[in-house]
C-alpha positions in Angstrom: 67.1 158.9 -107.2 69.2 155.7 -106.5 70.8 156.0 -109.9 71.8 159.5 -109.1 73.2 158.5 -105.7 75.3 155.7 -107.3 76.7 158.1 -109.9 77.6 160.6 -107.2 79.4 158.2 -104.8 81.5 156.1 -107.2 84.9 156.9 -108.5 84.6 159.5 -111.2 86.6 157.3 -113.6 83.9 154.6 -113.4 80.9 156.9 -114.0 81.2 156.8 -117.8 80.8 153.0 -117.7 77.4 153.1 -116.2 76.2 156.7 -116.9 73.7 155.6 -119.6 72.2 152.6 -117.8 68.5 152.9 -117.2 68.1 151.3 -113.7 70.0 151.1 -110.5 69.8 147.3 -110.6 71.6 147.3 -114.0 74.1 149.8 -112.8 74.9 147.6 -109.8 75.0 144.5 -111.9 77.5 146.0 -114.3 79.7 147.3 -111.5 79.6 143.9 -109.7 80.4 142.0 -112.9 83.5 144.1 -113.5 84.9 144.6 -110.0 83.6 141.9 -107.7 86.1 139.3 -108.9 87.9 137.5 -106.2 91.4 136.5 -106.8 93.8 133.9 -105.4 96.4 136.5 -104.4 93.7 138.5 -102.5 92.4 135.4 -100.7 96.0 134.4 -99.7 96.7 137.9 -98.5 93.5 138.0 -96.4 94.2 134.5 -94.9 97.8 135.5 -94.1 96.7 138.8 -92.5 94.2 136.9 -90.4 96.7 134.3 -89.4 99.3 136.9 -88.5 96.9 139.1 -86.6 98.2 139.9 -83.1 96.9 142.1 -80.4 100.2 143.8 -79.7 99.6 147.2 -78.3 96.0 147.5 -79.4 93.2 147.4 -76.9 90.7 144.6 -77.0 88.0 146.6 -78.9 90.4 147.6 -81.7 91.9 144.1 -82.0 88.4 142.5 -82.1 87.4 145.1 -84.8 90.5 144.3 -86.8 89.9 140.5 -86.7 86.2 140.9 -87.5 86.9 143.2 -90.4 89.5 140.7 -91.9 87.1 137.8 -91.3 84.2 139.6 -93.0 86.3 140.6 -96.0 87.6 137.0 -96.4 84.0 135.7 -96.2 82.9 138.0 -98.9 85.7 136.9 -101.2 85.0 133.2 -100.9 82.8 131.8 -103.6 80.3 129.2 -102.7 79.3 126.5 -105.2 75.9 126.9 -106.7 73.4 124.1 -106.8 69.9 123.9 -108.4 68.6 120.4 -107.7 66.4 121.5 -104.8 66.4 118.0 -103.3 70.1 118.0 -102.5 71.2 116.2 -99.3 75.0 116.7 -99.8 75.0 120.3 -98.3 77.1 121.7 -101.2 75.6 125.1 -100.4 77.1 125.1 -97.0 80.6 124.1 -98.0 83.4 126.6 -98.4 85.7 126.3 -101.5 
């Protein structure tokens, strides 16, 4: 059922790339691998948009929604370093790159 839903909601051009994958997890992994790449220009654009964000004529709710949306998108684009030592005291997992 989930595979069918994914196939129905994605862009028709992308369907052929995952149409014959057996599980929803594999479908999602394939899509993520291809399209979830963050780029320096995108990060710069988001940071600049956030820095230039002004309330102007917007009401407080719309302005807050705009800032929150930009912040969330920026957060989703930032890659965090991976660590596997399990005894780490350097807090590398909490650092932003």
